[in-house]
KEGU-660102 format. One record per residue: x, y, z of N, C-alpha, C in turn; residue number from 1; residue in three letters. Coordinates in Angstrom, 1 decimal, padded with zeros to 4 digits. Atoms other than C-alpha are relative to their C-alpha. Example, Ala and Ser with C-alpha at 12.3 -4.5 7.8 and 13.67 -1.06 7.14 Angstrom:
BEGIN
+--------+--------+--------+--------+--------+--------+--------+--------+--------+------+-------+
|   n.xx |   n.yy |   n.zz |  ca.xx |  ca.yy |  ca.zz |   c.xx |   c.yy |   c.zz | roti | kekol |
+--------+--------+--------+--------+--------+--------+--------+--------+--------+------+-------+
|  000.9 | -001.2 |  000.0 |  012.3 | -004.5 |  007.8 |  000.9 |  001.2 |  000.0 |    1 |   Ala |
| -000.9 | -001.1 |  000.0 |  013.7 | -001.1 |  007.1 | -000.8 |  001.1 |  000.8 |    2 |   Ser |
+--------+--------+--------+--------+--------+--------+--------+--------+--------+------+-------+
//
This chain:
BEGIN
+--------+--------+--------+--------+--------+--------+--------+--------+--------+------+-------+
|   n.xx |   n.yy |   n.zz |  ca.xx |  ca.yy |  ca.zz |   c.xx |   c.yy |   c.zz | roti | kekol |
+--------+--------+--------+--------+--------+--------+--------+--------+--------+------+-------+
|  000.0 |  001.5 |  000.5 |  174.0 |  056.4 |  089.0 | -001.3 | -000.4 | -000.5 |    1 |   Met |
|  000.8 |  000.1 |  000.2 |  171.4 |  054.6 |  087.5 | -000.5 | -001.1 |  000.3 |    2 |   Thr |
|  000.5 |  001.1 | -000.7 |  169.2 |  052.0 |  089.1 |  000.0 | -001.2 | -001.0 |    3 |   Asp |
|  000.1 |  001.1 |  000.8 |  169.3 |  048.5 |  088.1 | -001.5 | -000.4 | -001.1 |    4 |   Leu |
|  000.7 |  000.6 |  001.1 |  166.0 |  048.4 |  086.5 | -000.4 |  000.5 | -000.6 |    5 |   Lys |
| -000.4 | -000.5 |  001.4 |  166.4 |  051.0 |  084.6 |  000.9 |  000.0 | -001.1 |    6 |   Thr |
| -000.3 |  000.6 |  001.0 |  168.9 |  049.9 |  083.0 | -000.3 | -001.1 | -000.5 |    7 |   Leu |
|  000.8 |  000.8 |  000.4 |  167.5 |  046.6 |  082.8 | -000.9 |  000.3 | -001.7 |    8 |   Thr |
|  000.8 | -000.4 |  000.8 |  164.7 |  048.3 |  080.9 |  001.1 |  001.0 | -001.4 |    9 |   Arg |
| -000.4 | -000.6 |  000.6 |  167.3 |  050.1 |  078.4 |  000.3 | -001.3 | -000.9 |   10 |   Lys |
| -000.6 |  001.0 |  001.0 |  169.1 |  046.5 |  077.6 | -001.0 | -000.8 | -000.5 |   11 |   Val |
|  000.9 |  000.9 |  000.6 |  166.0 |  044.6 |  077.1 | -001.1 |  001.0 | -001.1 |   12 |   Ile |
|  000.9 | -001.1 |  000.6 |  164.7 |  048.0 |  075.0 |  001.1 | -000.1 | -001.3 |   13 |   Ala |
| -001.3 |  000.1 |  000.8 |  168.3 |  047.3 |  073.3 | -000.6 | -001.3 | -001.0 |   14 |   Phe |
|  000.1 |  000.9 |  000.5 |  167.5 |  044.0 |  072.4 | -001.0 | -000.3 | -001.1 |   15 |   Arg |
|  001.1 |  000.3 |  000.4 |  164.0 |  043.9 |  071.7 | -000.2 |  000.7 | -001.4 |   16 |   Asp |
|  000.1 | -000.5 |  000.7 |  164.6 |  046.5 |  069.1 |  000.6 | -000.4 | -001.5 |   17 |   Ala |
| -001.4 |  000.6 |  000.3 |  167.1 |  044.3 |  067.4 | -000.7 | -001.4 | -000.4 |   18 |   Arg |
|  000.8 |  002.0 | -000.2 |  164.3 |  040.9 |  067.7 |  001.0 | -001.3 |  000.5 |   19 |   Asn |
| -000.7 |  001.0 | -000.6 |  167.1 |  039.2 |  069.5 | -000.3 | -000.6 |  001.2 |   20 |   Trp |
|  000.1 |  000.6 | -001.0 |  165.4 |  037.4 |  072.0 |  000.0 | -001.3 | -000.2 |   21 |   Arg |
| -000.2 |  001.3 |  000.8 |  165.2 |  034.3 |  069.7 |  001.2 | -000.4 | -000.1 |   22 |   Gln |
| -000.6 |  000.6 | -000.4 |  168.4 |  033.9 |  070.4 |  001.0 |  000.4 |  001.1 |   23 |   Phe |
| -000.1 | -000.1 | -001.7 |  168.6 |  034.4 |  074.0 | -000.2 | -001.3 |  001.0 |   24 |   His |
|  000.6 |  000.3 | -001.2 |  168.5 |  031.9 |  075.7 |  000.8 | -000.6 |  001.3 |   25 |   Asn |
| -000.9 |  000.1 | -001.8 |  169.8 |  030.6 |  079.7 |  001.0 |  000.1 | -000.4 |   26 |   Pro |
| -001.6 |  000.5 | -000.2 |  173.1 |  028.7 |  078.1 |  001.0 |  001.3 | -001.0 |   27 |   Lys |
| -000.9 | -000.8 |  000.7 |  173.9 |  031.3 |  075.6 |  000.0 |  001.5 |  000.4 |   28 |   Asp |
| -000.6 | -001.4 | -000.8 |  173.5 |  034.4 |  077.5 |  000.7 | -000.2 |  000.9 |   29 |   Val |
| -000.7 |  000.4 | -001.0 |  175.0 |  032.9 |  080.3 |  001.8 | -000.5 | -000.4 |   30 |   Ala |
| -000.9 |  000.7 |  001.0 |  177.8 |  031.8 |  077.6 |  000.9 |  001.4 | -000.3 |   31 |   Ile |
| -000.6 | -001.3 |  000.5 |  178.2 |  035.6 |  076.5 |  000.4 |  000.4 |  001.2 |   32 |   Ser |
| -000.1 | -000.3 | -001.2 |  178.3 |  036.5 |  080.3 |  001.6 | -000.2 |  000.5 |   33 |   Leu |
| -001.7 |  000.6 | -000.7 |  181.4 |  034.3 |  080.6 |  001.4 |  000.3 | -001.1 |   34 |   Ala |
| -000.9 | -000.3 |  001.0 |  183.1 |  035.3 |  077.3 |  000.5 |  001.7 |  000.3 |   35 |   Leu |
| -000.6 | -001.3 | -000.4 |  182.9 |  039.2 |  078.3 |  000.5 |  000.3 |  001.0 |   36 |   Glu |
| -000.6 | -000.3 | -001.1 |  184.2 |  038.5 |  081.8 |  001.4 | -000.4 | -000.4 |   37 |   Ala |
| -001.5 |  000.5 | -000.1 |  187.4 |  036.6 |  080.1 |  000.6 |  001.3 | -000.9 |   38 |   Ala |
|  000.0 | -001.1 |  000.5 |  187.4 |  039.7 |  078.1 |  000.8 |  001.2 |  000.9 |   39 |   Glu |
| -000.4 | -000.8 | -001.2 |  187.6 |  042.1 |  081.1 |  000.9 | -000.6 |  000.6 |   40 |   Leu |
| -000.9 |  000.6 | -001.1 |  190.3 |  039.6 |  082.9 |  000.9 |  000.3 | -001.1 |   41 |   Leu |
| -001.0 | -000.2 |  000.7 |  192.8 |  039.9 |  079.5 |  000.5 |  001.5 |  000.1 |   42 |   Glu |
| -000.5 | -001.6 | -000.2 |  192.9 |  044.0 |  080.4 |  000.8 | -000.4 |  001.5 |   43 |   His |
| -001.3 |  000.5 | -001.4 |  194.9 |  042.1 |  084.0 |  000.8 | -000.9 | -000.3 |   44 |   Phe |
| -001.0 |  001.1 |  000.1 |  196.4 |  039.1 |  082.9 |  001.6 |  000.4 | -000.4 |   45 |   Gln |
| -001.4 |  000.3 |  000.0 |  200.3 |  038.7 |  083.4 |  000.1 |  001.5 | -000.2 |   46 |   Trp |
| -000.8 | -001.4 | -000.7 |  200.5 |  042.5 |  084.8 |  000.0 |  000.1 |  001.6 |   47 |   Lys |
|  000.2 |  000.5 | -001.1 |  201.6 |  043.1 |  088.2 | -000.7 |  000.8 |  000.7 |   48 |   Asn |
|  000.9 | -000.7 | -000.2 |  199.6 |  045.6 |  090.2 |  000.4 |  001.5 | -000.6 |   49 |   Pro |
| -000.6 | -001.7 |  001.1 |  202.1 |  048.9 |  089.0 | -000.5 | -000.1 | -001.4 |   50 |   Glu |
|  000.7 |  000.3 |  001.5 |  201.0 |  047.6 |  085.4 | -001.1 | -000.2 |  000.0 |   51 |   Glu |
|  001.3 | -000.2 | -000.2 |  198.0 |  047.3 |  086.2 | -001.0 |  001.1 | -000.2 |   52 |   Ile |
|  000.7 | -002.2 | -001.0 |  197.1 |  051.3 |  087.8 |  000.5 |  000.4 | -001.5 |   53 |   Ala |
| -000.9 | -000.8 |  000.9 |  199.1 |  052.2 |  084.6 | -001.0 | -000.5 | -001.3 |   54 |   Arg |
|  001.6 |  000.2 |  001.2 |  196.5 |  050.2 |  081.8 | -000.8 |  000.4 |  000.8 |   55 |   His |
|  001.5 | -000.7 | -000.5 |  193.6 |  051.1 |  083.6 | -000.6 |  001.6 | -000.3 |   56 |   Val |
|  000.2 | -001.8 |  000.1 |  194.9 |  054.6 |  083.6 |  000.1 |  000.2 | -001.2 |   57 |   Lys |
| -000.7 | -000.1 |  001.4 |  195.8 |  054.5 |  080.0 | -002.0 | -000.7 | -001.0 |   58 |   Ala |
|  001.4 |  000.2 |  000.4 |  192.6 |  052.4 |  078.8 | -000.7 | -000.4 |  001.1 |   59 |   Arg |
|  000.8 | -000.1 | -000.7 |  190.4 |  053.0 |  081.3 | -001.5 | -000.2 | -001.3 |   60 |   Lys |
|  001.4 |  000.6 |  001.6 |  187.4 |  053.6 |  078.2 |  000.1 | -001.3 | -000.1 |   61 |   Ala |
|  000.4 |  001.1 |  000.6 |  188.1 |  050.1 |  077.4 | -000.2 | -000.8 |  000.8 |   62 |   Asp |
|  000.7 |  000.7 | -001.1 |  188.0 |  048.6 |  080.7 | -001.7 |  000.2 |  000.5 |   63 |   Val |
|  001.3 | -000.2 | -000.1 |  185.1 |  050.4 |  081.3 | -001.0 | -000.7 | -000.7 |   64 |   Ser |
|  000.9 |  000.5 |  001.3 |  183.3 |  049.0 |  077.6 | -000.1 | -001.7 |  000.7 |   65 |   Asp |
|  000.2 |  001.4 | -000.5 |  184.3 |  045.3 |  079.4 | -001.0 | -000.2 |  001.3 |   66 |   Glu |
|  001.4 |  000.2 | -000.8 |  182.1 |  045.7 |  082.4 | -000.6 |  000.5 | -000.5 |   67 |   Leu |
|  001.4 | -000.2 |  001.1 |  179.4 |  047.6 |  080.2 | -000.5 | -001.4 |  000.3 |   68 |   Ala |
|  000.2 |  001.2 |  000.7 |  179.5 |  044.3 |  078.6 | -000.8 | -001.0 |  001.0 |   69 |   Asp |
|  000.9 |  001.1 | -001.0 |  179.2 |  042.0 |  081.8 | -001.0 |  000.1 |  000.5 |   70 |   Val |
|  001.3 | -000.4 | -000.7 |  176.5 |  043.6 |  083.2 | -000.8 |  000.0 | -000.7 |   71 |   Leu |
|  001.1 |  000.7 |  001.1 |  174.8 |  043.6 |  080.3 | -000.4 | -001.4 | -000.3 |   72 |   Tyr |
|  000.4 |  001.3 |  000.0 |  174.5 |  039.9 |  080.2 | -000.5 | -000.1 |  001.7 |   73 |   Trp |
|  000.6 |  000.3 | -001.2 |  174.1 |  039.6 |  083.8 | -001.4 |  000.8 |  000.1 |   74 |   Val |
|  001.5 | -000.9 | -000.5 |  171.0 |  042.4 |  083.7 | -001.2 | -000.9 | -001.1 |   75 |   Leu |
|  001.3 |  001.2 |  000.8 |  169.4 |  040.2 |  080.7 | -000.3 | -001.2 |  001.1 |   76 |   Leu |
|  000.7 |  001.6 | -000.9 |  169.7 |  036.6 |  082.5 | -000.8 |  000.5 |  000.7 |   77 |   Leu |
|  000.4 | -000.6 | -001.3 |  169.0 |  038.5 |  085.6 | -001.9 | -000.2 | -000.6 |   78 |   Gly |
|  001.4 | -000.6 |  000.8 |  165.4 |  039.6 |  083.5 | -000.9 | -001.3 | -000.5 |   79 |   His |
|  000.7 |  000.9 |  000.7 |  164.8 |  036.8 |  081.4 |  000.0 | -001.5 |  001.2 |   80 |   Asp |
|  000.3 |  001.0 | -001.0 |  165.0 |  034.3 |  084.3 | -001.1 |  000.8 |  001.2 |   81 |   Leu |
|  000.8 | -000.8 | -000.8 |  162.9 |  036.5 |  086.3 |  000.7 |  000.0 |  001.9 |   82 |   Asp |
| -000.7 | -000.2 | -001.1 |  165.8 |  037.2 |  089.1 |  000.0 |  001.6 |  000.5 |   83 |   Ile |
|  000.4 | -001.0 | -000.5 |  165.0 |  040.3 |  090.9 |  002.1 |  000.6 |  000.3 |   84 |   Asp |
| -001.5 |  000.0 | -000.3 |  169.1 |  041.3 |  091.4 |  000.3 |  000.3 |  000.6 |   85 |   Leu |
| -000.1 | -000.3 | -001.0 |  168.6 |  043.4 |  093.5 |  000.0 | -000.4 |  001.4 |   86 |   Gly |
|  000.9 |  001.0 | -000.9 |  167.0 |  041.2 |  096.3 |  001.1 | -001.1 | -000.1 |   87 |   Ala |
| -001.1 |  000.8 |  000.0 |  169.5 |  038.6 |  095.2 |  001.4 |  000.6 |  000.3 |   88 |   Ala |
| -001.1 | -000.1 | -000.9 |  172.5 |  040.5 |  096.0 |  000.0 |  000.6 |  001.3 |   89 |   Val |
|  000.3 | -000.9 | -001.8 |  171.3 |  041.8 |  099.4 | -000.6 | -001.5 |  000.7 |   90 |   Ala |
|  000.1 |  001.4 | -000.1 |  170.2 |  038.1 |  100.0 |  001.2 | -000.5 |  000.4 |   91 |   Arg |
| -001.7 |  000.8 |  000.1 |  174.1 |  036.7 |  099.0 |  000.6 |  000.6 |  000.9 |   92 |   Lys |
| -000.5 | -001.0 | -000.9 |  175.1 |  040.0 |  101.3 | -000.1 | -000.8 |  001.5 |   93 |   Leu |
| -000.2 |  000.3 | -001.8 |  173.7 |  038.6 |  104.1 |  000.5 | -002.0 |  000.3 |   94 |   Lys |
| -000.5 |  000.9 | -000.1 |  174.3 |  035.2 |  103.6 |  001.9 | -000.2 |  000.1 |   95 |   Lys |
| -001.0 | -000.6 | -000.3 |  178.2 |  036.1 |  103.0 |  000.5 |  000.7 |  001.3 |   96 |   Asn |
| -000.2 | -000.6 | -000.9 |  178.0 |  037.8 |  106.2 | -000.2 | -000.7 |  001.1 |   97 |   Ala |
|  000.2 |  001.2 | -001.0 |  177.2 |  034.4 |  108.2 |  001.5 | -000.1 | -000.3 |   98 |   Lys |
| -000.8 |  001.0 |  000.1 |  179.9 |  032.6 |  106.4 |  001.8 |  001.3 |  000.3 |   99 |   Lys |
| -001.3 | -000.4 |  000.0 |  182.5 |  035.2 |  106.9 |  000.2 |  001.4 |  001.2 |  100 |   Tyr |
|  000.5 | -000.6 | -001.3 |  182.0 |  037.1 |  110.6 |  001.2 |  001.2 | -000.1 |  101 |   Pro |
| -001.2 | -001.4 |  000.1 |  184.1 |  040.8 |  110.1 |  001.0 | -000.7 |  001.5 |  102 |   Val |
| -001.0 |  000.8 | -001.0 |  186.0 |  039.1 |  113.5 |  000.9 | -000.6 | -000.4 |  103 |   Lys |
| -001.0 |  001.3 |  000.7 |  187.0 |  036.0 |  111.7 |  000.7 |  000.6 | -001.2 |  104 |   Lys |
| -000.3 |  000.2 |  001.5 |  187.5 |  037.5 |  108.1 |  000.8 |  000.9 |  000.0 |  105 |   Ala |
| -000.8 | -001.2 |  000.9 |  188.9 |  040.8 |  108.4 |  001.7 |  000.1 |  000.0 |  106 |   Arg |
| -001.0 |  000.4 |  000.1 |  192.0 |  041.0 |  107.1 |  000.8 | -001.2 | -000.5 |  107 |   Asn |
| -000.2 |  001.5 |  000.7 |  191.9 |  037.5 |  105.9 | -000.4 |  000.4 | -001.0 |  108 |   Arg |
| -000.2 |  001.0 |  001.4 |  191.8 |  035.8 |  102.4 | -000.8 | -001.4 |  000.1 |  109 |   His |
| -000.1 |  001.4 |  000.0 |  191.2 |  032.6 |  103.8 | -001.7 | -000.3 | -000.2 |  110 |   Thr |
|  000.9 |  001.2 |  000.5 |  188.2 |  030.5 |  102.8 | -001.3 | -000.3 |  001.3 |  111 |   Lys |
|  000.6 |  000.0 | -000.6 |  185.1 |  030.6 |  105.0 |  000.0 | -001.2 |  000.9 |  112 |   Tyr |
| -000.9 |  001.8 | -000.5 |  185.8 |  027.0 |  105.8 |  001.2 | -000.2 |  000.8 |  113 |   Thr |
| -001.3 |  000.1 | -000.8 |  189.2 |  027.9 |  107.3 | -000.1 |  001.6 |  000.9 |  114 |   Asn |
| -000.1 | -001.3 | -000.5 |  188.2 |  030.9 |  109.3 |  000.2 | -000.5 |  001.3 |  115 |   Leu |
+--------+--------+--------+--------+--------+--------+--------+--------+--------+------+-------+
//
């Protein structure tokens, strides 16, 4: 598995080779991220669990491409906003561990305010 820093360097190199930085303000990058996430959602919309399993098996490359597009924009936005995504995820997991202690949250999908 490639680490986040290596992936980010590749994303930035791809963008910079095309001189696209001029178009990539945080608002438009965030919009692109949301749009790609919506394209990923289309693969699951209106499908029950069995249909999803069949769809993903048959269209795994397409689903993979959409996930890669989402990650591309996440890495780009993190870079442009000078956010260490690895540290951000670690910090967020600590916050979530406090909100969702295992004893209260295990096997439950309840929001932390209702545990």
